KEKE-3310 file (N, C-alpha, C; in steps of 0.2 Angstrom, whole numbers, plus 5000, padded with zeros to 4 digits):
npx = (5204:5194:5185:5188:5172:5166:5154:5144:5128:5120:5105:5100:5087:5087:5087:5093:5107:5115:5113:5112:5126:5132:5129:5136:5149:5150:5149:5161:5171:5168:5155:5141:5130:5111:5103:5087:5076:5062:5049:5052:5065:5079:5079:5092:5096:5094:5100:5116:5129:5124:5128:5126:5113:5114:5119:5132:5132:5124:5131:5144:5137:5130:5139:5147:5134:5120:5107:5088:5070:5057:5040:5034:5024:5014:5008:5011:5026:5031:5028:5039:5051:5051:5054:5067:5075:5075:5087:5095:5108:5110:5100:5099:5092:5084:5069:5052:5045:5032:5032:5040:5032:5020:5027:5029:5043:5044:5055:5052:5044:5051:5063:5056:5052:5065:5078:5091:5094:5102:5100:5102:5100:5096:5092:5088:5086:5085:5079:5071:5066:5059:5059:5060:5050:5052:5055:5072:5091:5107:5110:5103:5106:5120:5118:5109:5118:5128:5139:5136:5136:5149:5156:5165:5168:5173:5167:5156:5142:5134:5140:5135:5143:5151:5151:5143:5145:5137:5131:5139:5148:5138:5136:5148:5147:5138:5143:5153:5145:5137:5146:5153:5139:5138:5150:5147:5136:5142:5154:5151:5139:5127:5110:5102:5103:5098:5103:5106:5106:5108:5109:5114:5121:5134:5141:5141:5152:5164:5162:5168:5177:5171:5159:5163:5169:5159:5151:5158:5165:5153:5155:5154:5160:5164:5164:5178:5185:5196:5203:5209:5205:5216:5225:5238:5252:5238:5230:5225:5235:5240:5251:5266:5264:5249:5242:5234:5241:5240:5245:5249:5253:5254:5263:5275:5285:5286:5281:5296:5304:5296:5298:5313:5315:5308:5319:5320:5325:5329:5331:5322:5308:5307:5306:5294:5282:5285:5279:5265:5254:5260:5258:5244:5239:5243:5239:5234:5247:5259:5252:5251:5264:5266:5258:5264:5277:5275:5269:5280:5285:5284:5273:5277:5289:5288:5280:5292:5302:5294:5290:5305:5308:5300:5287:5270:5260:5252:5247:5232:5222:5211:5201:5207:5220:5220:5220:5230:5241:5255:5256:5243:5239:5249:5244:5233:5220:5209:5202:5199:5186:5178:5163:5148:5141:5144:5157:5176:5176:5181:5183:5180:5191:5190:5187:5197:5211:5217:5227:5228:5216:5209:5201:5189:5182:5172:5162:5154:5137:5121:5113:5096:5086:5094:5098:5088:5082:5092:5092:5079:5075:5085:5090:5078:5070:5061:5049:5053:5040:5033:5041:5037:5024:5024:5031:5021:5012:5018:5024:5037)
npy = (4743:4739:4747:4750:4748:4741:4730:4735:4738:4754:4764:4780:4789:4803:4821:4837:4841:4840:4825:4818:4820:4811:4799:4799:4801:4788:4782:4785:4778:4765:4760:4754:4765:4768:4780:4787:4797:4807:4808:4819:4824:4826:4840:4847:4846:4859:4868:4879:4883:4883:4876:4876:4871:4861:4857:4860:4858:4847:4839:4837:4832:4821:4812:4795:4789:4779:4782:4780:4783:4786:4786:4789:4793:4784:4769:4759:4762:4763:4751:4744:4754:4745:4734:4736:4739:4728:4722:4731:4736:4750:4763:4781:4795:4812:4818:4824:4820:4815:4812:4802:4792:4792:4786:4772:4772:4774:4774:4762:4754:4751:4745:4733:4726:4724:4719:4720:4731:4747:4763:4779:4796:4811:4827:4845:4845:4834:4818:4816:4825:4840:4849:4842:4839:4852:4862:4864:4867:4869:4879:4886:4876:4881:4893:4889:4881:4889:4895:4904:4915:4915:4922:4933:4950:4957:4968:4969:4962:4947:4934:4924:4912:4908:4898:4881:4874:4868:4859:4850:4845:4838:4830:4821:4818:4809:4800:4794:4789:4779:4770:4766:4760:4751:4743:4737:4729:4720:4714:4715:4706:4714:4722:4729:4748:4764:4779:4793:4809:4826:4842:4850:4846:4841:4854:4858:4853:4863:4869:4864:4868:4879:4877:4869:4878:4889:4879:4878:4889:4900:4910:4915:4913:4925:4934:4936:4942:4934:4930:4919:4920:4921:4913:4918:4921:4921:4923:4932:4940:4954:4954:4965:4963:4966:4953:4940:4930:4917:4914:4904:4900:4898:4890:4892:4889:4888:4902:4908:4904:4910:4922:4923:4923:4934:4942:4947:4940:4946:4949:4957:4955:4942:4941:4949:4941:4930:4918:4909:4915:4928:4931:4931:4940:4953:4954:4959:4970:4960:4956:4967:4968:4957:4959:4971:4966:4957:4963:4968:4963:4954:4941:4929:4930:4931:4917:4910:4913:4910:4896:4891:4893:4882:4888:4887:4892:4898:4901:4913:4905:4906:4900:4898:4899:4886:4878:4878:4875:4867:4857:4853:4847:4837:4828:4824:4831:4839:4831:4827:4822:4813:4819:4814:4823:4838:4836:4835:4839:4846:4841:4842:4830:4814:4812:4805:4796:4782:4770:4754:4753:4761:4777:4784:4796:4789:4792:4805:4816:4807:4807:4811:4798:4789:4775:4768:4758:4747:4744:4742:4733:4723:4720:4718:4712:4717:4716:4724:4727:4729:4739:4750:4753:4757:4768:4777:4776:4787:4781:4780)
npz = (4790:4805:4816:4831:4838:4828:4822:4833:4832:4831:4832:4827:4831:4835:4834:4824:4833:4845:4850:4838:4838:4845:4841:4829:4836:4840:4828:4821:4828:4822:4825:4817:4811:4809:4803:4808:4800:4798:4782:4777:4782:4793:4805:4805:4792:4787:4792:4798:4787:4771:4756:4738:4740:4749:4766:4777:4788:4790:4783:4790:4805:4801:4798:4794:4795:4790:4778:4784:4780:4788:4794:4807:4814:4810:4810:4806:4800:4813:4816:4809:4814:4827:4822:4818:4829:4835:4830:4836:4845:4852:4855:4851:4857:4858:4860:4866:4881:4879:4866:4864:4871:4864:4851:4857:4863:4875:4890:4899:4892:4881:4887:4893:4881:4875:4881:4883:4875:4876:4880:4875:4879:4877:4883:4891:4903:4910:4913:4924:4939:4942:4931:4920:4908:4903:4887:4881:4876:4871:4872:4883:4892:4897:4900:4913:4919:4924:4915:4907:4916:4920:4911:4902:4903:4921:4924:4915:4905:4908:4896:4880:4874:4855:4852:4851:4866:4875:4868:4861:4874:4881:4871:4869:4882:4881:4874:4882:4892:4884:4880:4892:4898:4888:4890:4902:4900:4892:4895:4908:4912:4915:4911:4898:4897:4904:4897:4903:4900:4905:4897:4905:4915:4911:4908:4921:4925:4924:4933:4946:4954:4960:4963:4974:4983:4988:4995:5005:5008:5006:4998:4980:4964:4951:4937:4926:4916:4904:4913:4928:4944:4956:4950:4942:4929:4919:4905:4890:4877:4870:4854:4847:4835:4832:4835:4846:4859:4871:4887:4901:4915:4929:4941:4953:4947:4935:4935:4937:4928:4917:4920:4918:4904:4899:4906:4918:4930:4942:4958:4964:4957:4959:4974:4977:4968:4968:4974:4976:4984:4985:4973:4971:4979:4972:4958:4947:4946:4941:4928:4921:4920:4912:4900:4895:4891:4883:4872:4865:4858:4841:4836:4834:4838:4852:4856:4851:4861:4874:4869:4871:4883:4890:4894:4897:4882:4869:4852:4847:4838:4824:4812:4799:4802:4809:4799:4792:4800:4805:4814:4816:4803:4802:4814:4809:4814:4808:4794:4777:4768:4756:4748:4740:4733:4734:4733:4739:4756:4772:4789:4806:4814:4823:4843:4850:4846:4842:4843:4837:4834:4824:4824:4812:4800:4788:4780:4774:4778:4772:4757:4760:4765:4756:4761:4762:4754:4755:4769:4774:4763:4761:4773:4781:4774:4766:4751:4734:4729:4741:4747:4737:4740:4754:4750:4741:4753:4761:4772:4772)
capx = (5204:5189:5185:5185:5165:5162:5150:5137:5121:5115:5101:5098:5081:5087:5085:5097:5113:5119:5112:5115:5132:5135:5130:5141:5156:5150:5152:5170:5173:5166:5149:5135:5125:5107:5099:5079:5074:5056:5051:5055:5070:5081:5080:5097:5098:5091:5104:5121:5131:5121:5131:5123:5108:5117:5120:5137:5132:5121:5137:5147:5134:5128:5143:5146:5128:5116:5099:5081:5067:5052:5035:5034:5019:5009:5007:5018:5032:5032:5031:5047:5056:5053:5059:5075:5078:5077:5094:5101:5112:5109:5095:5101:5086:5082:5062:5049:5042:5023:5034:5042:5029:5016:5029:5032:5050:5047:5061:5050:5041:5058:5067:5054:5053:5071:5082:5098:5094:5103:5095:5105:5093:5098:5088:5091:5087:5086:5072:5069:5065:5052:5061:5061:5050:5054:5061:5078:5097:5114:5112:5100:5111:5126:5116:5106:5124:5134:5145:5136:5140:5156:5159:5163:5173:5171:5161:5152:5136:5135:5140:5135:5149:5147:5151:5138:5148:5133:5129:5146:5149:5132:5137:5153:5145:5132:5146:5155:5139:5136:5153:5149:5134:5139:5155:5140:5132:5146:5159:5149:5132:5122:5107:5103:5100:5095:5111:5100:5112:5106:5113:5118:5126:5141:5143:5142:5161:5167:5161:5169:5180:5166:5155:5165:5171:5154:5150:5164:5164:5149:5157:5152:5163:5160:5167:5184:5186:5200:5208:5205:5207:5220:5228:5241:5247:5234:5225:5226:5240:5242:5257:5269:5260:5243:5240:5234:5243:5239:5250:5244:5260:5255:5265:5280:5294:5283:5284:5303:5305:5294:5305:5320:5313:5307:5324:5319:5326:5331:5327:5314:5303:5305:5303:5287:5278:5289:5274:5257:5252:5261:5255:5235:5239:5246:5238:5235:5252:5258:5250:5251:5270:5268:5255:5268:5283:5272:5267:5285:5288:5277:5270:5280:5295:5287:5280:5297:5303:5292:5290:5311:5308:5295:5281:5264:5256:5249:5244:5225:5219:5204:5199:5209:5226:5220:5219:5237:5245:5258:5255:5237:5239:5252:5239:5226:5216:5206:5200:5195:5180:5174:5155:5145:5138:5149:5167:5180:5173:5186:5178:5185:5193:5188:5191:5203:5216:5217:5234:5228:5210:5209:5192:5191:5175:5170:5157:5148:5130:5119:5107:5089:5085:5098:5100:5080:5080:5097:5091:5073:5074:5091:5090:5072:5065:5055:5050:5051:5032:5030:5043:5033:5017:5026:5032:5015:5006:5020:5027:5045)
capy = (4740:4738:4752:4748:4747:4737:4725:4737:4741:4761:4766:4786:4794:4811:4828:4841:4843:4835:4817:4814:4821:4805:4794:4801:4801:4781:4780:4785:4772:4759:4756:4754:4768:4770:4788:4787:4803:4808:4807:4827:4824:4830:4848:4851:4847:4867:4874:4879:4885:4880:4877:4873:4869:4857:4860:4857:4856:4840:4834:4835:4827:4816:4807:4787:4785:4776:4788:4778:4787:4783:4791:4786:4795:4778:4764:4754:4766:4762:4743:4746:4754:4740:4727:4738:4739:4720:4722:4733:4737:4754:4769:4785:4801:4817:4817:4823:4811:4814:4809:4796:4787:4788:4780:4768:4771:4777:4768:4757:4748:4748:4738:4726:4722:4724:4720:4720:4738:4754:4770:4787:4799:4818:4833:4849:4846:4825:4813:4815:4832:4844:4852:4837:4842:4858:4861:4867:4866:4868:4887:4887:4873:4885:4898:4887:4878:4894:4895:4910:4920:4916:4921:4939:4955:4959:4975:4968:4959:4940:4933:4918:4908:4908:4891:4875:4872:4863:4853:4845:4844:4833:4823:4819:4814:4804:4795:4792:4785:4774:4765:4763:4753:4742:4737:4733:4725:4714:4711:4712:4703:4719:4722:4735:4753:4772:4784:4799:4815:4830:4845:4855:4843:4841:4859:4860:4851:4868:4873:4861:4871:4885:4874:4866:4884:4892:4873:4878:4896:4904:4915:4913:4916:4930:4932:4940:4941:4928:4928:4916:4922:4918:4908:4922:4925:4917:4929:4934:4946:4957:4955:4969:4964:4966:4947:4938:4923:4915:4915:4901:4899:4900:4890:4896:4885:4892:4909:4909:4903:4917:4928:4923:4922:4941:4946:4950:4937:4946:4947:4961:4953:4935:4944:4953:4937:4925:4914:4910:4919:4934:4935:4933:4948:4959:4950:4965:4973:4956:4952:4970:4968:4951:4962:4975:4963:4952:4970:4973:4959:4950:4937:4925:4931:4929:4911:4906:4914:4906:4888:4888:4893:4880:4891:4886:4900:4895:4907:4912:4904:4906:4893:4897:4896:4879:4873:4880:4872:4860:4852:4850:4843:4829:4822:4823:4835:4839:4827:4828:4815:4815:4821:4814:4830:4843:4835:4835:4843:4846:4841:4840:4822:4811:4817:4802:4792:4775:4767:4748:4751:4770:4780:4789:4797:4786:4797:4812:4814:4804:4809:4809:4789:4785:4768:4764:4751:4743:4742:4739:4728:4720:4720:4717:4708:4719:4717:4730:4731:4733:4748:4754:4755:4761:4776:4778:4779:4792:4780:4780)
capz = (4796:4808:4822:4840:4841:4824:4826:4837:4828:4835:4830:4829:4830:4836:4829:4825:4833:4851:4851:4833:4836:4850:4835:4825:4837:4838:4820:4822:4832:4819:4824:4811:4814:4804:4805:4805:4797:4794:4775:4774:4782:4799:4802:4805:4784:4783:4797:4797:4780:4763:4748:4734:4744:4755:4773:4777:4795:4790:4779:4797:4810:4798:4797:4795:4796:4784:4783:4782:4779:4792:4795:4815:4816:4806:4814:4799:4805:4822:4817:4804:4819:4830:4820:4818:4837:4838:4827:4836:4854:4855:4854:4853:4857:4861:4861:4870:4884:4876:4859:4865:4873:4859:4847:4860:4863:4882:4892:4903:4887:4877:4892:4893:4877:4872:4889:4881:4873:4878:4876:4876:4879:4879:4883:4892:4908:4910:4912:4930:4942:4941:4925:4915:4903:4902:4882:4880:4870:4873:4875:4888:4897:4895:4907:4920:4923:4926:4912:4904:4921:4921:4904:4900:4908:4925:4925:4909:4906:4905:4890:4878:4868:4852:4849:4853:4869:4880:4867:4860:4879:4882:4865:4874:4889:4880:4870:4887:4895:4880:4880:4898:4898:4882:4893:4908:4897:4887:4900:4916:4912:4915:4906:4893:4903:4900:4898:4905:4898:4904:4896:4910:4921:4908:4909:4928:4926:4922:4940:4950:4959:4961:4968:4981:4986:4988:4997:5010:5011:5004:4991:4975:4959:4947:4929:4926:4908:4903:4920:4935:4949:4961:4944:4938:4924:4912:4900:4883:4877:4863:4853:4846:4828:4833:4836:4852:4861:4876:4893:4907:4917:4937:4948:4956:4944:4926:4936:4940:4919:4914:4921:4914:4897:4901:4907:4923:4935:4948:4965:4965:4956:4963:4980:4974:4965:4967:4976:4973:4988:4982:4966:4971:4981:4968:4953:4941:4943:4938:4924:4917:4916:4906:4895:4892:4887:4877:4868:4864:4854:4837:4840:4833:4841:4857:4855:4852:4867:4878:4870:4871:4891:4893:4897:4891:4877:4862:4848:4847:4831:4821:4808:4794:4806:4812:4792:4790:4806:4801:4818:4815:4798:4805:4817:4806:4817:4802:4789:4770:4766:4748:4748:4734:4730:4737:4733:4745:4761:4777:4793:4810:4815:4827:4847:4851:4841:4845:4838:4836:4830:4824:4823:4806:4797:4783:4775:4777:4779:4767:4756:4762:4764:4752:4761:4765:4751:4757:4776:4776:4759:4760:4782:4783:4770:4764:4743:4732:4729:4749:4747:4732:4744:4760:4748:4741:4758:4765:4777:4768)
cpx = (5198:5188:5185:5177:5162:5160:5143:5135:5119:5109:5097:5090:5079:5087:5092:5105:5117:5118:5114:5121:5135:5133:5134:5148:5155:5152:5158:5173:5171:5159:5143:5129:5119:5102:5092:5076:5066:5055:5052:5062:5072:5080:5087:5099:5096:5096:5110:5123:5129:5125:5129:5117:5109:5119:5127:5137:5130:5127:5142:5144:5130:5133:5142:5140:5124:5108:5093:5077:5061:5047:5032:5028:5013:5012:5013:5023:5035:5032:5039:5051:5056:5056:5068:5079:5077:5084:5098:5103:5111:5104:5099:5094:5085:5074:5059:5046:5036:5026:5035:5035:5022:5019:5031:5038:5051:5052:5058:5047:5048:5062:5064:5052:5061:5077:5089:5100:5097:5103:5100:5102:5095:5093:5092:5091:5086:5082:5070:5070:5061:5054:5061:5058:5048:5056:5068:5084:5101:5115:5109:5104:5119:5123:5113:5113:5130:5139:5144:5138:5143:5160:5157:5167:5168:5164:5156:5147:5139:5136:5140:5141:5148:5149:5145:5143:5144:5133:5134:5148:5144:5134:5144:5151:5141:5136:5149:5152:5139:5142:5154:5146:5135:5144:5151:5139:5136:5151:5157:5143:5128:5119:5109:5102:5099:5103:5105:5106:5107:5109:5118:5123:5133:5144:5145:5151:5165:5168:5164:5171:5177:5161:5156:5169:5165:5150:5152:5165:5159:5149:5157:5157:5160:5166:5173:5187:5190:5204:5205:5207:5211:5227:5232:5250:5244:5229:5228:5232:5241:5248:5259:5265:5254:5240:5239:5239:5240:5243:5247:5250:5259:5258:5270:5284:5291:5284:5291:5305:5302:5299:5310:5319:5310:5313:5323:5318:5328:5327:5323:5308:5301:5303:5295:5280:5280:5285:5266:5252:5252:5258:5246:5234:5241:5245:5238:5241:5255:5255:5250:5258:5271:5265:5259:5274:5280:5270:5274:5289:5281:5278:5274:5286:5293:5284:5285:5301:5300:5291:5298:5311:5303:5288:5275:5260:5257:5246:5234:5224:5213:5204:5204:5218:5226:5221:5225:5243:5249:5257:5248:5235:5242:5249:5234:5220:5210:5208:5199:5192:5178:5166:5152:5141:5142:5156:5169:5178:5181:5182:5184:5186:5189:5192:5197:5204:5220:5223:5232:5223:5206:5201:5194:5182:5177:5167:5154:5142:5127:5115:5101:5087:5088:5100:5092:5081:5084:5095:5083:5071:5079:5092:5082:5069:5060:5055:5049:5044:5031:5036:5042:5027:5021:5026:5025:5010:5011:5023:5036:5046)
cpy = (4741:4742:4748:4744:4743:4732:4728:4741:4749:4763:4775:4790:4800:4815:4834:4840:4839:4828:4815:4815:4812:4798:4792:4801:4793:4779:4780:4782:4765:4757:4757:4760:4770:4775:4787:4794:4802:4809:4816:4829:4826:4837:4850:4852:4855:4870:4874:4883:4880:4879:4872:4870:4863:4859:4855:4855:4847:4836:4830:4829:4822:4810:4799:4785:4785:4780:4782:4784:4783:4786:4788:4788:4790:4773:4760:4757:4763:4752:4741:4748:4749:4734:4731:4737:4733:4718:4726:4736:4742:4761:4776:4791:4807:4820:4818:4818:4810:4810:4802:4789:4786:4785:4775:4767:4775:4770:4762:4751:4747:4744:4732:4722:4721:4725:4721:4728:4743:4761:4775:4791:4808:4824:4839:4849:4839:4823:4814:4822:4836:4849:4846:4837:4848:4858:4864:4866:4867:4875:4888:4883:4877:4890:4895:4886:4883:4897:4903:4916:4921:4918:4928:4944:4956:4963:4974:4964:4951:4938:4924:4917:4909:4901:4886:4871:4867:4858:4849:4844:4838:4827:4819:4813:4809:4797:4789:4787:4779:4768:4763:4756:4748:4738:4733:4728:4719:4712:4710:4708:4708:4720:4729:4741:4759:4773:4790:4808:4820:4836:4851:4855:4843:4849:4862:4856:4856:4871:4871:4864:4877:4882:4872:4871:4887:4885:4876:4886:4901:4909:4912:4915:4921:4931:4939:4939:4934:4926:4924:4919:4918:4914:4915:4921:4921:4922:4929:4940:4948:4958:4963:4970:4965:4959:4947:4932:4922:4913:4910:4897:4900:4896:4892:4894:4888:4899:4911:4908:4908:4922:4928:4924:4929:4946:4950:4944:4938:4948:4951:4957:4945:4938:4945:4948:4930:4917:4914:4914:4927:4936:4935:4939:4953:4955:4956:4969:4968:4956:4958:4972:4962:4955:4966:4972:4960:4958:4971:4968:4956:4944:4930:4924:4930:4921:4910:4906:4909:4898:4886:4887:4889:4881:4890:4891:4895:4902:4906:4912:4902:4900:4891:4895:4890:4874:4872:4877:4865:4854:4849:4846:4837:4824:4822:4827:4836:4835:4828:4821:4818:4814:4819:4819:4835:4842:4835:4840:4841:4845:4840:4832:4820:4812:4812:4797:4786:4771:4760:4749:4759:4769:4784:4790:4793:4789:4801:4809:4813:4808:4806:4801:4786:4778:4766:4757:4746:4739:4740:4733:4725:4716:4715:4713:4710:4720:4724:4733:4734:4739:4752:4758:4759:4768:4780:4780:4783:4789:4779:4784)
cpz = (4800:4814:4829:4841:4834:4827:4831:4832:4833:4830:4833:4826:4833:4830:4830:4827:4840:4851:4844:4833:4842:4845:4831:4827:4839:4833:4818:4823:4828:4818:4818:4813:4808:4806:4803:4804:4796:4786:4774:4778:4789:4798:4803:4795:4780:4787:4794:4791:4774:4758:4743:4735:4749:4761:4774:4784:4796:4787:4786:4802:4807:4795:4796:4798:4787:4784:4779:4784:4783:4795:4802:4817:4814:4809:4810:4800:4809:4820:4813:4809:4823:4829:4819:4824:4838:4836:4830:4843:4857:4853:4856:4850:4859:4859:4865:4875:4881:4867:4860:4866:4869:4855:4850:4861:4871:4884:4894:4897:4884:4882:4892:4887:4873:4879:4888:4879:4878:4875:4879:4875:4882:4878:4891:4900:4912:4911:4919:4931:4940:4934:4919:4909:4899:4892:4883:4876:4875:4877:4882:4895:4900:4903:4913:4922:4925:4923:4911:4910:4923:4919:4902:4906:4916:4928:4919:4909:4903:4898:4887:4874:4864:4847:4852:4860:4872:4874:4862:4866:4881:4877:4868:4880:4887:4878:4877:4891:4890:4880:4887:4900:4892:4887:4899:4906:4896:4891:4905:4916:4913:4910:4901:4897:4899:4903:4898:4905:4898:4901:4899:4913:4918:4911:4915:4930:4927:4929:4946:4956:4964:4966:4974:4986:4988:4993:5004:5014:5011:5000:4985:4969:4955:4942:4931:4920:4907:4908:4924:4940:4954:4957:4940:4936:4919:4910:4893:4882:4870:4862:4849:4836:4827:4833:4842:4853:4868:4881:4898:4910:4927:4942:4949:4951:4935:4929:4933:4930:4916:4915:4920:4908:4896:4901:4913:4929:4943:4953:4967:4964:4957:4973:4980:4973:4962:4970:4974:4978:4985:4977:4967:4976:4978:4961:4946:4939:4938:4931:4918:4914:4911:4900:4891:4889:4881:4871:4864:4859:4846:4839:4840:4836:4849:4859:4856:4858:4874:4878:4871:4879:4893:4896:4892:4886:4871:4859:4848:4839:4829:4815:4803:4798:4807:4807:4790:4793:4806:4807:4819:4812:4800:4807:4812:4811:4813:4795:4782:4770:4760:4750:4742:4729:4729:4734:4740:4749:4769:4784:4800:4813:4821:4835:4850:4847:4844:4839:4834:4833:4828:4822:4816:4802:4791:4778:4778:4775:4773:4766:4759:4760:4758:4754:4765:4761:4753:4767:4776:4770:4761:4769:4783:4781:4766:4754:4739:4731:4737:4749:4743:4738:4748:4756:4747:4747:4763:4771:4776:4764)
residu = (MET:PRO:GLY:PRO:LEU:ASP:GLY:LEU:ARG:VAL:LEU:ASP:VAL:ALA:THR:LEU:PHE:SER:ALA:PRO:MET:VAL:ALA:ALA:MET:LEU:GLY:ASP:LEU:GLY:ALA:ASP:VAL:ILE:LYS:VAL:GLU:PRO:PRO:GLN:GLY:ASP:GLY:LEU:ARG:GLN:PHE:GLY:PRO:ILE:VAL:ASP:GLY:HIS:SER:LEU:GLY:TRP:ALA:ALA:VAL:GLY:ARG:ASN:LYS:ARG:SER:VAL:THR:LEU:ASN:LEU:LYS:THR:GLY:ARG:GLY:GLN:GLN:LEU:LEU:GLU:ARG:LEU:LEU:GLU:ARG:SER:ASP:LEU:LEU:VAL:GLU:ASN:LEU:PRO:ARG:ARG:THR:LEU:GLU:ARG:TRP:GLY:LEU:ASP:TRP:ASP:GLY:LEU:HIS:ALA:ARG:HIS:PRO:ARG:LEU:ILE:VAL:VAL:SER:ILE:SER:ALA:PHE:GLY:ARG:SER:GLY:PRO:TYR:ALA:ASP:ARG:PRO:GLY:ASN:GLY:THR:LEU:ALA:GLU:ALA:PHE:ALA:GLY:LEU:THR:HIS:MET:THR:GLY:ASP:ALA:ASP:GLY:PRO:PRO:LEU:LEU:THR:SER:LEU:PRO:ILE:GLY:ASP:VAL:LEU:ALA:ALA:ILE:ALA:GLY:THR:LEU:GLY:ALA:LEU:ALA:ALA:ALA:TYR:ALA:ARG:ASP:ALA:ASN:GLY:ALA:THR:GLY:GLN:LEU:VAL:ASP:VAL:SER:MET:TYR:GLU:PRO:VAL:LEU:GLN:PHE:LEU:THR:ASN:GLY:VAL:THR:GLN:TYR:ALA:ARG:THR:GLY:GLN:ALA:ASP:SER:ARG:SER:GLY:SER:ARG:ILE:ARG:GLY:ALA:VAL:PRO:ARG:ASN:THR:TYR:ARG:THR:GLY:ASP:ASP:SER:TRP:ILE:VAL:ILE:SER:ALA:VAL:THR:ASP:GLY:LEU:VAL:GLU:ARG:LEU:PHE:GLU:ALA:MET:GLY:ARG:SER:ASP:GLY:ASP:TRP:ARG:ALA:ARG:TRP:GLY:THR:VAL:ALA:GLN:ARG:ARG:ALA:ASP:GLU:ASP:ALA:LEU:ASP:ALA:GLU:VAL:ALA:ARG:TRP:VAL:ALA:SER:LEU:PRO:ARG:ASP:ASP:ALA:LEU:ALA:CYS:LEU:VAL:GLU:ALA:GLY:ILE:PRO:ALA:ALA:PRO:VAL:ASN:ASP:VAL:ALA:ASP:LEU:ALA:ALA:ASP:PRO:HIS:VAL:ARG:GLU:ARG:GLY:SER:LEU:VAL:LYS:VAL:GLU:ASP:PRO:VAL:LEU:GLY:PRO:LEU:GLN:LEU:VAL:GLY:PRO:ILE:ALA:GLN:LEU:ARG:GLY:THR:PRO:ALA:ARG:THR:ARG:SER:THR:GLY:PRO:ALA:LEU:GLY:ALA:HIS:SER:ASP:GLU:VAL:LEU:GLY:GLY:GLU:LEU:GLY:LEU:THR:PRO:ALA:GLU:LEU:ARG:GLU:LEU:ARG:GLU:GLN:GLY:VAL:VAL)
# end
């Protein structure tokens, strides 16, 4: 069954993680993605867990792509890329401005030659502004955009997360921008356009309330561990069998149900903590009461009680928990895909489930240059002799 983006041709000349994830997500949705790599391969092939000499990170991020090798430092490589651009709807890149100019991939030049081409450009600080040429990555974006400042305990240092949040957010934003630009072009008659995604601006979405509060009151939020000031109970809680759960029940109605589940629906608790304003004035005491109750129960019993009462609660899962969870399994949140070298691999599934034109992971990251002959020969018409010559010259 074709995906919703069947027929969309994407050219991926990006490196490492965030921008190539845009192309992978578009591939999940059915786009035909050609990954252009240097003859030595994308750097991601050397990162992440390595099994039998192969990167599991590449297997995941290179999914749904065809690999073509081109040395873009050569004129012949640039000429072949230009021919691929003529056949493409969308280009994904995250290269320095000087490299783009040197390879003829700067936006002004591309738009003049290919007015229908959409370009998704991922960079740390965006393609405009005084920091446009600064190097960076998702980690720097998290710090610059305020997420790191808000992560950690109130009396501890700011903490980086141990997950690539900035990279993944930028990839989702780039995918959203690509779809919007494609709709504007194909449904509303617009030309191709530059989708300029900085890695820090998607992170800023987390600070929506904080930015508005500061602009209005001059007060800047600071980190508060797993809690959000003014919203209680919302925290991680240790259970009686030394596991952890999360409870987020911050409205008056939810708190009322929580009190009943805890066996404390008496008037004293309701009078002390029944409203948002009352809880805001006495957050620590209520949070401590919830923590004591959770600590008196095994994890499964606490969760069963909370779910039965309609209280938002969940276990704090690790990857092993997720792999065994029946809900994750039934929804296909994790998918098994056959890798030609490594055998069956489990990957994270597409981020959206479309019932009529489902997204799916068709293949893992291919071997380096696995599709060079198919694309350059079968689609661009190069002869076997020409391909041999290009390999001898180090172009392919």
